[in-house]
N, C-alpha and C positions, 0 to 999 in steps of 0.2 A: 717050084711053090709059089701058085698064084692065090693073089687074096682078094676079098671083096672089101673093100672100107666106102661102108655107106653112110654118109651123113648128112648134115644140114646146109643150107644156104648160109648160113651163119657163121658156120666155122670149114666152111671149104676152101680157103684158102690155106688155113692151118695146117687140113690133113693134106692138102697135094703137098707141100712145103715138104711134109714128114713122110711123104710116100716117096719122093723122088730118090730115083737109084734101085727101089724095091720093084719086084714085079707084080704091082697091085693095080686095082682100078678104082679110084675115086669116083662114088656116083652118089650125086644131089637124090636125098630122098623127101625133101620137104625142107622147111626153114628150121627147123631147131632136130637133131639128129638122135635127140632123146625120144621124140615123139615117133620114131620108126616102128615098122606094125608085123609081124610073122607075115602078111599077106604079100607085102612090098620085097621082103628080101625073097620068098619064092618066087614072085614075078621074074625078079633079076636073074634067079638059078636056073630058072626055065630056057633063057636064053643063052648063057654061057657057062662052060664049067669052070667050078673054083677047086681049090683045095680045101680053102676055112673061109669064113668071114668072120670080120671082127666089129661089134657092133658098141657104139659109145657103151661107155662103163655107167651112163645116168640113167640106160634104159631100163624099163621095166617090167617089160613085155616077156614072156616063155617062147622060146623058138625051139624047143622041143619036138612039138610037131612037126617044123621046117625040116629039121635035121632027120627026123624019121622018114618023111616024105623024099626028100631028097639026096641023104647021105651025107649031105656036105655039115660038117662043126659049126656051131655059129660060138664065138669066144666073146668076152667082155673085153673089151678095150682101158684105157684109161677113165678116167670121171673128165679130166678136161683135155680137149683136141690140142693144148700145145703140149703134155706128156708124151703123145704120140712117137713123136720121134726117138723118145729114151727107151716107148717099150719094142718098137719094129724089127731095130738090127737084135734083141735076145730071142725073137722067138725061135729060132732055129735050136737055141741050148735050153731054152725054157718051154714048157708048157703054160700055156693061160689056163684061167676059168670059167669055165661056161655060166657059172653063179656070182663070182667076185669078181669087181673092175681091177683090169690088171694093174694099177699102180699099189692098190691094197694087196693083191694077193704075191705079186713078185716083193712088195716089201718085206710081206710076213714071210715069205719063203726064203729071202736075203737073213731076216734076222733068225730064222729057224737054223739056217747054216751056220751064223755066227755063233748062237748059243752052242751049237752040236762042236763046232772049232774050241769053243772055250773048252767044254768039258773035257773032250778027249786031251787036248792039250793037258790038264788037269790029273787025268788020269795016269798018263805016263812022265809026270813033271817031278824031278828030284827033288828033294826036301832036307831042311835041316834036322825038324823031327816030325811029330806028330801029337796032337792033343785031341783026343776022343774021337779018331777017324779023320779029323781036318790038318792037313798039312801045311806046314808054317813055313815059310823063307825057303832056298834055293832058288827052284824055277818055277815054285807054284805061284799063284796068282792072287795077289793081297785079297788079307782076309779081313771080312768087314768086322770088327768090334764095336755092339750098339750096346749104350749104357743106359741102364734104371736106374733113376737117382734116388735114393734114399728108398731102397727097395721093402723095408723093413715096414715103410708108410703105407706102401701101396697092398689094397684092398684086392685087385683083383691080380695078383703078380703071375699067378699061371698063365691066363689070359693075354695078359702083357708081354708074357715072354714069348707065348705062342707066336703074338704077332709079329714081332720082331724076327724071329726065325723065318715066319710065312714070308717077310718082308724081302728077305736074303739076308742078313744077319748070318754068318758064319760060327758068331762068339757072340752069345749075350751075357753083360758086365753088369752085376749087382752092385751097387753103390751102398754103401754105408757110411751114416753119416756121425757126430761126434755122439750123439745122442742114441745112438744104437747099441743094445747091449749083445753079450756073446748068445744069450738066451734068443733076442730077434734075428740073429743070424744062422741060428742053428734052425729055429720054426721056419724060417722064409726057405732055405734049403728043401725043406722034409715037404715042403709044399710042392717042390720041383722036381719031388723022388720020380717022376714019371716021366719026364725029359730025359733019353739018351741023347744028349746034345753038348758039346763044351759048353761051361756058364764058367764067369769069372769070379771074385770076390773084389772089392775095392774099396781098401781102407789100408791105413797106414799104421791102425789101433793093433799091436800084438796081439789082444785079446781077442779081439775081432777075429784072426787072421787064423788063431787057433780051432776058432770056433767051425770058421769056414771050411777047413782043410777035411772037416768029413764026406766034403763032395766036390768043392771048388775045383776045376781043372787047371784054372790058371788065378795067378793073385797079382794084383796091382797096390801097390806098388813098393818094390824095397830098395831102403837106402840105407846109409850107415846107421841110423838109429835104431831099427829093427832086426838089420840080421842077424846082430848076434842073439839077439833074442827068440827068433823064430824060425833064423834061417835053416837050421837045421830039422827045423819039423817039417819044414817046407816040403826039404829035400826028401824026408825019408816019406812023405805021403806022394811023392812022384809028382807032385805038382809043377807047373810050369811059372816062371815069375817075369814079371817086367820090372826091369830094375833102373831106377832114375839117380841122377845128381840130386844132392843135395847140400850140406856144408864139406862133404866131400864129392871127388868130380866121378864121372860116370864110371871111366876107368876104374877108378879104387874101387869103387861098388860093388862093380862085377867081380874085381876082384876076390872083395869080400864075400861074396855069395857062391863063389863056385868054391873055395876055403872049407863053407859051411855046405858043402857036397850039392849045392845046386846045380842040375845039368841043364837042364831046359832053361834056355835065360835070352828075353829080348828086350832090348837095349832103346831107353826111349830118353832121347837128349834133349826131351821138352821142347815142343813147337809154339811161336809165340803168337800172342794175337797180331792182327794188322794193325799198324800203328804203334806197337809196342815191342818191335822186335823181329816179326815176323822173318823178313829176309835174311838179316842176320842171323836169326838163329839156325838158319836153312844150313850154314857151313857147316853147324856139329853131327850131321846125320852124313856120315860117311857108311860106306860100306866097311865092315872088319869082320870078327869071327863069328856074330852073336847078328840074328835077324833083328831089322830096326821096326822099332813102333812110332807110326806118324799120327799124333794127336789133331787129327783135320776138326774133330767138333767145337775144340774152343775156339776154334777160328771162327767156323762158322756162325756159334751163337753170338761172339760179339762184334756182330757187321750186320749193321739194315740192309743188306739185300738178298734179294732172292736166291732160297738154298740150291737150285740146280745147278745153277754155273759156278757158284761156290765151288762146290762139292766137285765136279768136273776138273774147276782146274785144280782144288786141293787133291785130286786123286795124281792127276797129270805129274804136279810136284812131289809126289810120292814114288810115284812110279819112275822118276829119274834120278833121285837117290838111293833108289833099292832098297823101297820099304815092302817089310811081309805083314805086317797087317796096321789097319788103319783106324783111326776111331770116329767114330760121328756118336750124335746124340738129338733126340726131340724133347729136350727140356724145354723149347718156348714154342708157341705158334708157327713161329715164322719159318721154325725147322721140322716141322711137322713131314713128314714123308722122305725125310733125308736117310734113312737106312736102305730106302730100297732107291731112291737115287745112289747113295753111294753104293751099291753093290752093281746097279747100273755101270756108273763110274769106272768101277775095277774090270769088270767086264771089257768096256773100251778100251782100256789100258792096255789089257792083255792080247787084244787085239792088234793093238799098235806097236806091240814088240815088231812085228813084220813089218813095219810101215814108219814113213818118216814122221807121221802126225796122226793124231786118233781122228781121222774124217773118211766118210764112207765107209764105215765100218760094217754095215748094216744093224746095228742098234745104236741109239742116239741118247740126248737129255735134250731134246727141242720138245718142251711142251706147251709153250706159249709161241715160240718162233718160229717160222717155217723156213725151209732150204731156201726155198725160191718161190718167187712173187708168180701167182696166174698171171696169165698173158689173155684174158679173156675177152671175146669178141666184143664192137662197142654193141650197143642195143638201137635197134632200130623202132622209130614210132614218127608220127605224124603230126601227134598233140601232146602238148603239155600244163596239166593244171597243178601250179602251188600247194601245197599240203596247206590246211586249215588247224590251225590252234583247237586242239581240244576244249570243247567247253569246261568249264570252271563245275559246273554243276553235273555231275554225271547221275547217269540212270541207273537206279539199283536192281539188278534179277530178281522177280517176284518169285523167283524158286529159291531165293537166300542167296549171301554169300558164303564162299567158302575161306576157310585157315589154312594155309600152305606151309610147309616146314620139311626138316630133311631127320631122317633117324637110321644114323650108323650110315649105310650105301643106300638108304631108300626115300624116294622123295614119296613124302605123304597129304594128301587133298582131304581136308574133313567138314562135312557139311553134315547141319542136324543129327552129330552125334556120329555119323556114320564114316570110315574112313576109308579110302583108294590110297594102296600103295603098290608101287614099281620102282624098276632101277630106271624103265626109259621114259621120258617127258610126255611122248607121244603115246603112248602106251595108257598112263594115267589119264590122257585128256580124252582118248576113245574110249575109255571106259566110264567116265564122266558122264561125256557126251549121250555114250549106251544108253545110260542111265535113266537118260531124261533129265538131270540135274542143273540143265543151264536154257534157257529160254531164247536169252537178246544175243548177237553175234557180237557186238563189241565186250560181252563178260566173256565169251567164248577164246576171244581173240587175245584179253588182260588175263584169263587162265596159262594159255599157250604162252607169253611170256614170262609169268611166275615161274610156270614149269620148269620150263628151260633154265632159268636160273638157278633153280633148286639144283636141277640133274649138273650145270655147270660146277656149282658149289661144291656138290661132292666128287666132280672130276679132278677138280683140282684144291682140294682139300680145304675151302675157304667155308667162311662162316655166311648164311643165308638169311636174310631178312626181308619179309613180304614187301612189298612197296617199295623198297629200297634200290641204291641204285647197287650194280652187283661191281 
């Protein structure tokens, strides 16, 4: 297969190195590869026969007309020339896209394949038991249990539960504190009547457990004090139960629960926070007759570190000890997004079963870091001017000033009582400019900066403050 690789003089050497050993011609069409025009390709194709053309992924031109006239397909390569060496060896086995840069296209393709593999493995997996259609234990994927603390005080409980399931939770756990009443428990579960997904009740108070049994599929947690009082009722309701140690050992409490007829048992040896026995508590997590419960949320909430890495590491630890259900929460701002992160982490660990480590799986939890630094060509210039400090006194746009904020997943810019909203900063800016609300170039530049900050705040779940540091 003969390939045409048009490139710019700035990236020529990188492209030639990447193409070494391939049946490819590297032809310089200008200084910058992304400035390539359809006419330039057409001229080259008229001189020599090629099976395909791979242009820079940064190119914005349409090459459809060239394809129609020459019959040679034109594909998008990677955005960065340094990644071309990773793409070319895959061409025989993978098709490229004519509209999406190759690095994005292949990454998306690999992610879809990874997801499909996880789903297929889950369908075929044997398990210990099933909770409302969800497999628990055995060879099935670790299930994510997400907790809503003080569910009886949540005014938007249906929306909150729905959000957790949408984020990837397999089970949503409703926590009821000591101020909750049986009527509160009944009301909350009644409000969730239309949700046919696994729901758990988190309380050790017998009266609240009884109230939850009208709907709860799983009870957290049973121990020697409440098992004699409600164990039989839990068994008769057909609910599963998480058993914990208390004054009695975990083994004794499991035996006690089984005597009361509880059959679907998940054992929780209790994971301790970092600094309070995390490592030593791991020795209690031993594969046995019952699926294991891993309280990762108790660790992530009690350490001031970014949750994606913490959740990935905890999921890896949970996998090694044979965990069936992993607990996470979003009680604090710093753990916001943990449900989605933990679901991704459990999928990574499911894929890692066939590998020595969870790396190069097709999916990852790299949100702010990158797998490799880009090796960009050096910039060419003849003169240089040092940037001058902006004056303290700024000139305000006579058309008025904007107030920028975020509402959910939307960027909102307001001026004179009218708002523009969108999910992408460039769309909002384009609309603002097209409406004639900006008359100064520096004001347009300022808006671009603030709108982009707002988009980043939404993307990474952070707060946004206009004119403040991100």
